[in-house]
Biopython code that builds the backbone (N, CA, C, O; Angstrom):
import numpy as np
from Bio.PDB.StructureBuilder import StructureBuilder

atoms = [
    (1, "MET", "N", (134.129, 98.548, 65.308)),
    (1, "MET", "CA", (133.912, 99.623, 64.360)),
    (1, "MET", "C", (135.255, 100.230, 63.985)),
    (1, "MET", "O", (136.107, 100.458, 64.844)),
    (2, "SER", "N", (135.433, 100.483, 62.726)),
    (2, "SER", "CA", (136.648, 101.148, 62.287)),
    (2, "SER", "C", (136.476, 102.657, 62.419)),
    (2, "SER", "O", (135.387, 103.155, 62.703)),
    (3, "LYS", "N", (137.577, 103.371, 62.206)),
    (3, "LYS", "CA", (137.530, 104.823, 62.361)),
    (3, "LYS", "C", (136.687, 105.487, 61.273)),
    (3, "LYS", "O", (136.137, 106.567, 61.488)),
    (4, "LYS", "N", (136.582, 104.845, 60.103)),
    (4, "LYS", "CA", (135.815, 105.430, 59.014)),
    (4, "LYS", "C", (134.315, 105.373, 59.268)),
    (4, "LYS", "O", (133.569, 106.227, 58.790)),
    (5, "GLU", "N", (133.873, 104.371, 60.019)),
    (5, "GLU", "CA", (132.444, 104.223, 60.282)),
    (5, "GLU", "C", (131.986, 105.239, 61.322)),
    (5, "GLU", "O", (132.669, 105.495, 62.314)),
    (6, "THR", "N", (130.833, 105.800, 61.070)),
    (6, "THR", "CA", (130.256, 106.694, 62.063)),
    (6, "THR", "C", (129.304, 105.880, 62.918)),
    (6, "THR", "O", (128.636, 104.968, 62.430)),
    (7, "GLY", "N", (129.252, 106.211, 64.172)),
    (7, "GLY", "CA", (128.367, 105.476, 65.050)),
    (7, "GLY", "C", (128.556, 105.921, 66.484)),
    (7, "GLY", "O", (129.409, 106.751, 66.800)),
    (8, "VAL", "N", (127.741, 105.349, 67.333)),
    (8, "VAL", "CA", (127.763, 105.681, 68.746)),
    (8, "VAL", "C", (128.109, 104.422, 69.515)),
    (8, "VAL", "O", (127.606, 103.340, 69.211)),
    (9, "LYS", "N", (128.969, 104.568, 70.511)),
    (9, "LYS", "CA", (129.353, 103.449, 71.355)),
    (9, "LYS", "C", (129.208, 103.915, 72.801)),
    (9, "LYS", "O", (129.916, 104.822, 73.238)),
    (10, "ARG", "N", (128.292, 103.296, 73.543)),
    (10, "ARG", "CA", (128.030, 103.709, 74.926)),
    (10, "ARG", "C", (128.043, 102.505, 75.848)),
    (10, "ARG", "O", (127.728, 101.385, 75.445)),
    (11, "VAL", "N", (128.416, 102.760, 77.095)),
    (11, "VAL", "CA", (128.437, 101.712, 78.119)),
    (11, "VAL", "C", (127.274, 101.970, 79.073)),
    (11, "VAL", "O", (127.102, 103.084, 79.568)),
    (12, "TYR", "N", (126.481, 100.935, 79.326)),
    (12, "TYR", "CA", (125.335, 101.029, 80.226)),
    (12, "TYR", "C", (125.396, 99.910, 81.254)),
    (12, "TYR", "O", (125.895, 98.821, 80.968)),
    (13, "THR", "N", (124.893, 100.178, 82.438)),
    (13, "THR", "CA", (124.641, 99.144, 83.430)),
    (13, "THR", "C", (123.133, 98.982, 83.496)),
    (13, "THR", "O", (122.422, 99.892, 83.922)),
    (14, "ILE", "N", (122.648, 97.825, 83.073)),
    (14, "ILE", "CA", (121.208, 97.582, 83.005)),
    (14, "ILE", "C", (120.771, 96.874, 84.280)),
    (14, "ILE", "O", (121.239, 95.768, 84.550)),
    (15, "PRO", "N", (119.890, 97.477, 85.072)),
    (15, "PRO", "CA", (119.411, 96.809, 86.291)),
    (15, "PRO", "C", (118.340, 95.774, 85.955)),
    (15, "PRO", "O", (117.347, 96.086, 85.297)),
    (16, "LEU", "N", (118.545, 94.571, 86.402)),
    (16, "LEU", "CA", (117.595, 93.495, 86.125)),
    (16, "LEU", "C", (116.858, 93.048, 87.391)),
    (16, "LEU", "O", (116.280, 91.962, 87.415)),
    (17, "TYR", "N", (116.872, 93.873, 88.442)),
    (17, "TYR", "CA", (116.242, 93.464, 89.696)),
    (17, "TYR", "C", (114.747, 93.272, 89.552)),
    (17, "TYR", "O", (114.157, 92.471, 90.277)),
    (18, "ARG", "N", (114.113, 93.998, 88.620)),
    (18, "ARG", "CA", (112.662, 93.867, 88.436)),
    (18, "ARG", "C", (112.261, 92.495, 87.920)),
    (18, "ARG", "O", (111.122, 92.065, 88.106)),
    (19, "ILE", "N", (113.186, 91.812, 87.278)),
    (19, "ILE", "CA", (112.910, 90.479, 86.748)),
    (19, "ILE", "C", (112.587, 89.514, 87.885)),
    (19, "ILE", "O", (111.833, 88.559, 87.696)),
    (20, "TYR", "N", (113.154, 89.759, 89.059)),
    (20, "TYR", "CA", (112.956, 88.871, 90.202)),
    (20, "TYR", "C", (111.565, 89.006, 90.826)),
    (20, "TYR", "O", (111.187, 88.180, 91.656)),
    (21, "TRP", "N", (110.804, 90.021, 90.448)),
    (21, "TRP", "CA", (109.472, 90.197, 91.018)),
    (21, "TRP", "C", (108.487, 89.156, 90.520)),
    (21, "TRP", "O", (107.502, 88.866, 91.200)),
    (22, "GLY", "N", (108.729, 88.596, 89.363)),
    (22, "GLY", "CA", (107.774, 87.663, 88.766)),
    (22, "GLY", "C", (108.067, 86.218, 89.125)),
    (22, "GLY", "O", (108.801, 85.927, 90.070)),
    (23, "ARG", "N", (107.481, 85.328, 88.355)),
    (23, "ARG", "CA", (107.687, 83.895, 88.550)),
    (23, "ARG", "C", (109.145, 83.532, 88.353)),
    (23, "ARG", "O", (109.866, 84.199, 87.611)),
    (24, "ARG", "N", (109.575, 82.477, 89.019)),
    (24, "ARG", "CA", (110.959, 82.027, 88.889)),
    (24, "ARG", "C", (111.192, 81.292, 87.584)),
    (24, "ARG", "O", (112.320, 81.246, 87.093)),
    (25, "SER", "N", (110.154, 80.722, 87.021)),
    (25, "SER", "CA", (110.319, 79.744, 85.952)),
    (25, "SER", "C", (110.761, 80.323, 84.612)),
    (25, "SER", "O", (111.147, 79.560, 83.727)),
    (26, "ASN", "N", (110.719, 81.639, 84.429)),
    (26, "ASN", "CA", (111.128, 82.194, 83.128)),
    (26, "ASN", "C", (111.880, 83.516, 83.274)),
    (26, "ASN", "O", (111.745, 84.396, 82.424)),
    (27, "ARG", "N", (112.658, 83.664, 84.321)),
    (27, "ARG", "CA", (113.325, 84.938, 84.570)),
    (27, "ARG", "C", (114.390, 85.281, 83.531)),
    (27, "ARG", "O", (114.475, 86.430, 83.096)),
    (28, "ALA", "N", (115.191, 84.318, 83.133)),
    (28, "ALA", "CA", (116.260, 84.613, 82.163)),
    (28, "ALA", "C", (115.667, 85.033, 80.819)),
    (28, "ALA", "O", (116.190, 85.933, 80.162)),
    (29, "LYS", "N", (114.591, 84.392, 80.417)),
    (29, "LYS", "CA", (113.928, 84.751, 79.168)),
    (29, "LYS", "C", (113.389, 86.179, 79.236)),
    (29, "LYS", "O", (113.515, 86.944, 78.280)),
    (30, "ARG", "N", (112.789, 86.532, 80.373)),
    (30, "ARG", "CA", (112.282, 87.891, 80.554)),
    (30, "ARG", "C", (113.421, 88.901, 80.624)),
    (30, "ARG", "O", (113.261, 90.040, 80.185)),
    (31, "ALA", "N", (114.567, 88.501, 81.169)),
    (31, "ALA", "CA", (115.713, 89.406, 81.241)),
    (31, "ALA", "C", (116.211, 89.774, 79.851)),
    (31, "ALA", "O", (116.563, 90.929, 79.610)),
    (32, "ILE", "N", (116.246, 88.818, 78.937)),
    (32, "ILE", "CA", (116.661, 89.099, 77.565)),
    (32, "ILE", "C", (115.676, 90.063, 76.904)),
    (32, "ILE", "O", (116.091, 90.991, 76.208)),
    (33, "LYS", "N", (114.388, 89.854, 77.113)),
    (33, "LYS", "CA", (113.379, 90.770, 76.564)),
    (33, "LYS", "C", (113.526, 92.164, 77.162)),
    (33, "LYS", "O", (113.355, 93.163, 76.463)),
    (34, "PHE", "N", (113.846, 92.233, 78.471)),
    (34, "PHE", "CA", (114.026, 93.518, 79.143)),
    (34, "PHE", "C", (115.233, 94.261, 78.569)),
    (34, "PHE", "O", (115.187, 95.480, 78.409)),
    (35, "ILE", "N", (116.304, 93.542, 78.259)),
    (35, "ILE", "CA", (117.493, 94.167, 77.667)),
    (35, "ILE", "C", (117.147, 94.756, 76.305)),
    (35, "ILE", "O", (117.587, 95.859, 75.979)),
    (36, "LYS", "N", (116.365, 94.036, 75.507)),
    (36, "LYS", "CA", (115.943, 94.554, 74.203)),
    (36, "LYS", "C", (115.088, 95.812, 74.359)),
    (36, "LYS", "O", (115.259, 96.777, 73.615)),
    (37, "ARG", "N", (114.163, 95.799, 75.331)),
    (37, "ARG", "CA", (113.326, 96.984, 75.566)),
    (37, "ARG", "C", (114.171, 98.162, 76.041)),
    (37, "ARG", "O", (113.914, 99.302, 75.652)),
    (38, "PHE", "N", (115.174, 97.901, 76.876)),
    (38, "PHE", "CA", (116.068, 98.944, 77.370)),
    (38, "PHE", "C", (116.802, 99.612, 76.206)),
    (38, "PHE", "O", (116.884, 100.838, 76.142)),
    (39, "VAL", "N", (117.331, 98.808, 75.292)),
    (39, "VAL", "CA", (118.044, 99.351, 74.135)),
    (39, "VAL", "C", (117.084, 100.134, 73.249)),
    (39, "VAL", "O", (117.437, 101.202, 72.749)),
    (40, "GLN", "N", (115.887, 99.621, 73.051)),
    (40, "GLN", "CA", (114.888, 100.328, 72.235)),
    (40, "GLN", "C", (114.526, 101.674, 72.856)),
    (40, "GLN", "O", (114.299, 102.647, 72.136)),
    (41, "ARG", "N", (114.470, 101.737, 74.172)),
    (41, "ARG", "CA", (114.129, 102.982, 74.857)),
    (41, "ARG", "C", (115.245, 104.018, 74.714)),
    (41, "ARG", "O", (114.963, 105.213, 74.619)),
    (42, "HIS", "N", (116.502, 103.584, 74.697)),
    (42, "HIS", "CA", (117.625, 104.508, 74.634)),
    (42, "HIS", "C", (118.045, 104.839, 73.206)),
    (42, "HIS", "O", (118.636, 105.891, 72.962)),
    (43, "PHE", "N", (117.745, 103.955, 72.264)),
    (43, "PHE", "CA", (118.050, 104.198, 70.851)),
    (43, "PHE", "C", (116.758, 104.021, 70.067)),
    (43, "PHE", "O", (116.531, 102.986, 69.441)),
    (44, "LYS", "N", (115.920, 105.041, 70.111)),
    (44, "LYS", "CA", (114.577, 104.962, 69.543)),
    (44, "LYS", "C", (114.580, 104.729, 68.028)),
    (44, "LYS", "O", (113.667, 104.100, 67.494)),
    (45, "GLU", "N", (115.602, 105.234, 67.344)),
    (45, "GLU", "CA", (115.616, 105.095, 65.890)),
    (45, "GLU", "C", (116.158, 103.748, 65.422)),
    (45, "GLU", "O", (116.170, 103.480, 64.221)),
    (46, "ALA", "N", (116.604, 102.899, 66.340)),
    (46, "ALA", "CA", (117.126, 101.574, 65.971)),
    (46, "ALA", "C", (115.976, 100.674, 65.519)),
    (46, "ALA", "O", (114.990, 100.496, 66.235)),
    (47, "GLU", "N", (116.120, 100.113, 64.323)),
    (47, "GLU", "CA", (115.099, 99.205, 63.800)),
    (47, "GLU", "C", (115.432, 97.751, 64.111)),
    (47, "GLU", "O", (114.537, 96.911, 64.202)),
    (48, "LYS", "N", (116.729, 97.451, 64.275)),
    (48, "LYS", "CA", (117.147, 96.086, 64.552)),
    (48, "LYS", "C", (118.081, 96.086, 65.756)),
    (48, "LYS", "O", (119.016, 96.883, 65.825)),
    (49, "ILE", "N", (117.824, 95.193, 66.701)),
    (49, "ILE", "CA", (118.648, 95.061, 67.899)),
    (49, "ILE", "C", (119.231, 93.654, 67.902)),
    (49, "ILE", "O", (118.497, 92.667, 67.833)),
    (50, "VAL", "N", (120.553, 93.571, 67.982)),
    (50, "VAL", "CA", (121.246, 92.286, 67.984)),
    (50, "VAL", "C", (121.940, 92.123, 69.335)),
    (50, "VAL", "O", (122.741, 92.967, 69.737)),
    (51, "ILE", "N", (121.625, 91.030, 70.028)),
    (51, "ILE", "CA", (122.264, 90.729, 71.305)),
    (51, "ILE", "C", (123.348, 89.695, 71.060)),
    (51, "ILE", "O", (123.091, 88.635, 70.489)),
    (52, "ASP", "N", (124.560, 90.009, 71.493)),
    (52, "ASP", "CA", (125.708, 89.127, 71.299)),
    (52, "ASP", "C", (125.541, 87.848, 72.123)),
    (52, "ASP", "O", (124.877, 87.848, 73.159)),
    (53, "ASN", "N", (126.151, 86.761, 71.650)),
    (53, "ASN", "CA", (126.069, 85.486, 72.361)),
    (53, "ASN", "C", (126.675, 85.556, 73.759)),
    (53, "ASN", "O", (126.220, 84.855, 74.664)),
    (54, "ALA", "N", (127.692, 86.389, 73.947)),
    (54, "ALA", "CA", (128.316, 86.517, 75.270)),
    (54, "ALA", "C", (127.323, 87.080, 76.289)),
    (54, "ALA", "O", (127.311, 86.656, 77.445)),
    (55, "VAL", "N", (126.496, 88.027, 75.865)),
    (55, "VAL", "CA", (125.466, 88.585, 76.756)),
    (55, "VAL", "C", (124.438, 87.508, 77.080)),
    (55, "VAL", "O", (124.041, 87.352, 78.234)),
    (56, "ASN", "N", (124.011, 86.773, 76.074)),
    (56, "ASN", "CA", (123.031, 85.712, 76.269)),
    (56, "ASN", "C", (123.568, 84.635, 77.214)),
    (56, "ASN", "O", (122.854, 84.179, 78.107)),
    (57, "ASN", "N", (124.827, 84.229, 77.017)),
    (57, "ASN", "CA", (125.426, 83.216, 77.883)),
    (57, "ASN", "C", (125.582, 83.717, 79.311)),
    (57, "ASN", "O", (125.435, 82.941, 80.255)),
    (58, "TYR", "N", (125.881, 85.013, 79.486)),
    (58, "TYR", "CA", (126.020, 85.586, 80.820)),
    (58, "TYR", "C", (124.675, 85.585, 81.557)),
    (58, "TYR", "O", (124.613, 85.265, 82.744)),
    (59, "VAL", "N", (123.612, 85.940, 80.852)),
    (59, "VAL", "CA", (122.281, 85.966, 81.482)),
    (59, "VAL", "C", (121.824, 84.554, 81.832)),
    (59, "VAL", "O", (121.283, 84.325, 82.914)),
    (60, "TRP", "N", (122.040, 83.604, 80.919)),
    (60, "TRP", "CA", (121.582, 82.239, 81.122)),
    (60, "TRP", "C", (122.590, 81.384, 81.900)),
    (60, "TRP", "O", (122.327, 80.205, 82.135)),
    (61, "GLY", "N", (123.719, 81.939, 82.299)),
    (61, "GLY", "CA", (124.807, 81.180, 82.909)),
    (61, "GLY", "C", (124.449, 80.418, 84.167)),
    (61, "GLY", "O", (124.969, 79.325, 84.392)),
    (62, "ARG", "N", (123.576, 80.968, 84.990)),
    (62, "ARG", "CA", (123.179, 80.297, 86.231)),
    (62, "ARG", "C", (121.809, 79.649, 86.120)),
    (62, "ARG", "O", (121.214, 79.267, 87.128)),
    (63, "GLY", "N", (121.316, 79.528, 84.913)),
    (63, "GLY", "CA", (120.034, 78.872, 84.708)),
    (63, "GLY", "C", (118.915, 79.867, 84.474)),
    (63, "GLY", "O", (119.117, 81.081, 84.481)),
    (64, "ILE", "N", (117.723, 79.312, 84.265)),
    (64, "ILE", "CA", (116.569, 80.139, 83.931)),
    (64, "ILE", "C", (116.021, 80.890, 85.147)),
    (64, "ILE", "O", (115.396, 81.939, 84.993)),
    (65, "GLU", "N", (116.249, 80.366, 86.342)),
    (65, "GLU", "CA", (115.651, 80.958, 87.540)),
    (65, "GLU", "C", (116.501, 82.031, 88.205)),
    (65, "GLU", "O", (115.975, 82.814, 88.995)),
    (66, "LYS", "N", (117.809, 82.095, 87.912)),
    (66, "LYS", "CA", (118.681, 83.029, 88.626)),
    (66, "LYS", "C", (119.551, 83.853, 87.679)),
    (66, "LYS", "O", (120.768, 83.669, 87.651)),
    (67, "PRO", "N", (118.952, 84.754, 86.905)),
    (67, "PRO", "CA", (119.776, 85.640, 86.071)),
    (67, "PRO", "C", (120.499, 86.653, 86.967)),
    (67, "PRO", "O", (120.138, 86.799, 88.135)),
    (68, "PRO", "N", (121.506, 87.349, 86.447)),
    (68, "PRO", "CA", (122.207, 88.343, 87.269)),
    (68, "PRO", "C", (121.287, 89.507, 87.629)),
    (68, "PRO", "O", (120.303, 89.773, 86.939)),
    (69, "ARG", "N", (121.623, 90.196, 88.723)),
    (69, "ARG", "CA", (120.816, 91.341, 89.164)),
    (69, "ARG", "C", (121.051, 92.572, 88.309)),
    (69, "ARG", "O", (120.175, 93.429, 88.192)),
    (70, "ARG", "N", (122.239, 92.665, 87.706)),
    (70, "ARG", "CA", (122.558, 93.773, 86.802)),
    (70, "ARG", "C", (123.572, 93.267, 85.798)),
    (70, "ARG", "O", (124.276, 92.288, 86.046)),
    (71, "ILE", "N", (123.642, 93.939, 84.670)),
    (71, "ILE", "CA", (124.577, 93.550, 83.619)),
    (71, "ILE", "C", (125.156, 94.817, 83.003)),
    (71, "ILE", "O", (124.437, 95.783, 82.749)),
    (72, "ARG", "N", (126.454, 94.799, 82.770)),
    (72, "ARG", "CA", (127.140, 95.944, 82.163)),
    (72, "ARG", "C", (127.384, 95.607, 80.691)),
    (72, "ARG", "O", (128.032, 94.611, 80.372)),
    (73, "VAL", "N", (126.858, 96.447, 79.806)),
    (73, "VAL", "CA", (126.934, 96.189, 78.374)),
    (73, "VAL", "C", (127.480, 97.402, 77.629)),
    (73, "VAL", "O", (127.437, 98.531, 78.118)),
    (74, "ILE", "N", (127.989, 97.137, 76.442)),
    (74, "ILE", "CA", (128.385, 98.178, 75.498)),
    (74, "ILE", "C", (127.384, 98.113, 74.348)),
    (74, "ILE", "O", (127.163, 97.052, 73.764)),
    (75, "ILE", "N", (126.792, 99.243, 74.032)),
    (75, "ILE", "CA", (125.834, 99.289, 72.929)),
    (75, "ILE", "C", (126.459, 100.091, 71.792)),
    (75, "ILE", "O", (126.778, 101.271, 71.941)),
    (76, "GLU", "N", (126.624, 99.423, 70.657)),
    (76, "GLU", "CA", (127.142, 100.072, 69.461)),
    (76, "GLU", "C", (125.969, 100.326, 68.526)),
    (76, "GLU", "O", (125.249, 99.403, 68.146)),
    (77, "TYR", "N", (125.791, 101.578, 68.165)),
    (77, "TYR", "CA", (124.686, 101.946, 67.267)),
    (77, "TYR", "C", (125.255, 102.528, 65.988)),
    (77, "TYR", "O", (126.066, 103.454, 66.018)),
    (78, "ARG", "N", (124.819, 101.973, 64.861)),
    (78, "ARG", "CA", (125.223, 102.474, 63.549)),
    (78, "ARG", "C", (123.998, 103.083, 62.877)),
    (78, "ARG", "O", (123.080, 102.359, 62.494)),
    (79, "PRO", "N", (123.974, 104.398, 62.732)),
    (79, "PRO", "CA", (122.774, 105.038, 62.168)),
    (79, "PRO", "C", (122.537, 104.718, 60.694)),
    (79, "PRO", "O", (121.391, 104.742, 60.245)),
    (80, "GLU", "N", (123.598, 104.415, 59.924)),
    (80, "GLU", "CA", (123.375, 104.123, 58.503)),
    (80, "GLU", "C", (122.646, 102.800, 58.310)),
    (80, "GLU", "O", (121.903, 102.648, 57.340)),
    (81, "ASP", "N", (122.845, 101.830, 59.221)),
    (81, "ASP", "CA", (122.135, 100.549, 59.143)),
    (81, "ASP", "C", (120.915, 100.501, 60.064)),
    (81, "ASP", "O", (120.080, 99.602, 59.961)),
    (82, "LYS", "N", (120.826, 101.477, 60.962)),
    (82, "LYS", "CA", (119.809, 101.493, 62.022)),
    (82, "LYS", "C", (119.880, 100.205, 62.831)),
    (82, "LYS", "O", (118.867, 99.567, 63.119)),
    (83, "LEU", "N", (121.126, 99.841, 63.193)),
    (83, "LEU", "CA", (121.407, 98.601, 63.903)),
    (83, "LEU", "C", (122.052, 98.923, 65.246)),
    (83, "LEU", "O", (123.026, 99.673, 65.314)),
    (84, "ALA", "N", (121.503, 98.352, 66.310)),
    (84, "ALA", "CA", (122.081, 98.472, 67.647)),
    (84, "ALA", "C", (122.567, 97.094, 68.069)),
    (84, "ALA", "O", (121.800, 96.132, 68.091)),
    (85, "LYS", "N", (123.849, 97.010, 68.403)),
    (85, "LYS", "CA", (124.450, 95.738, 68.795)),
    (85, "LYS", "C", (124.816, 95.812, 70.269)),
    (85, "LYS", "O", (125.474, 96.756, 70.706)),
    (86, "VAL", "N", (124.384, 94.805, 71.038)),
    (86, "VAL", "CA", (124.610, 94.768, 72.480)),
    (86, "VAL", "C", (125.740, 93.793, 72.754)),
    (86, "VAL", "O", (125.636, 92.606, 72.444)),
    (87, "LEU", "N", (126.837, 94.305, 73.344)),
    (87, "LEU", "CA", (128.012, 93.495, 73.657)),
    (87, "LEU", "C", (128.252, 93.496, 75.163)),
    (87, "LEU", "O", (127.894, 94.453, 75.848)),
    (88, "LEU", "N", (128.849, 92.441, 75.673)),
    (88, "LEU", "CA", (129.156, 92.356, 77.088)),
    (88, "LEU", "C", (130.393, 93.165, 77.393)),
    (88, "LEU", "O", (131.408, 93.015, 76.713)),
    (89, "ALA", "N", (130.335, 94.030, 78.410)),
    (89, "ALA", "CA", (131.491, 94.824, 78.821)),
    (89, "ALA", "C", (132.356, 93.984, 79.745)),
    (89, "ALA", "O", (131.885, 93.493, 80.772)),
    (90, "ARG", "N", (133.601, 93.821, 79.386)),
    (90, "ARG", "CA", (134.527, 93.029, 80.192)),
    (90, "ARG", "C", (135.062, 93.867, 81.334)),
    (90, "ARG", "O", (135.216, 95.082, 81.210)),
    (91, "LYS", "N", (135.344, 93.211, 82.446)),
    (91, "LYS", "CA", (135.944, 93.912, 83.583)),
    (91, "LYS", "C", (137.419, 94.118, 83.302)),
    (91, "LYS", "O", (138.086, 93.234, 82.764)),
    (92, "ALA", "N", (137.933, 95.296, 83.670)),
    (92, "ALA", "CA", (139.344, 95.597, 83.416)),
    (92, "ALA", "C", (140.225, 95.121, 84.546)),
    (92, "ALA", "O", (141.443, 95.295, 84.494)),
]
sb = StructureBuilder()
sb.init_structure("model")
sb.init_model(0)
sb.init_chain("A")
sb.init_seg("    ")
for serial, (resi, resn, name, xyz) in enumerate(atoms, 1):
    if name == "N":
        sb.init_residue(resn, " ", resi, " ")
    sb.init_atom(name, np.array(xyz, "f"), 0.0, 1.0, " ", f" {name:<3s}", serial, name[0])
structure = sb.get_structure()
C-alpha cells in the first residue's frame, strides 16, 4: 500500500489447533477455510478475501494431513474496495 491509500494493516497469529480435532484426510483444506472465516470475523465489512500464495504454500507445505498449528499473517484491508488481503508475516 502506498501512503496515499487509506487502509488498515494488522498482524495476527491465527491458531489452527482446532483443525487437528477432525479427520486427517482434509486438514489443510479446512485450515484455509478457517483462515477465511477468521478474517471475515475480524473484518466484517470485507466483501472479498484474498489469500496470498505464500500463505497457501505455507499451510500445504507439509501435506494435507499436517498443516501448521499456528500461522502469523498480515491482513491488509482497503475499505474503498472492501478487500481484505492475507499475507504471510516473515520472521525478522
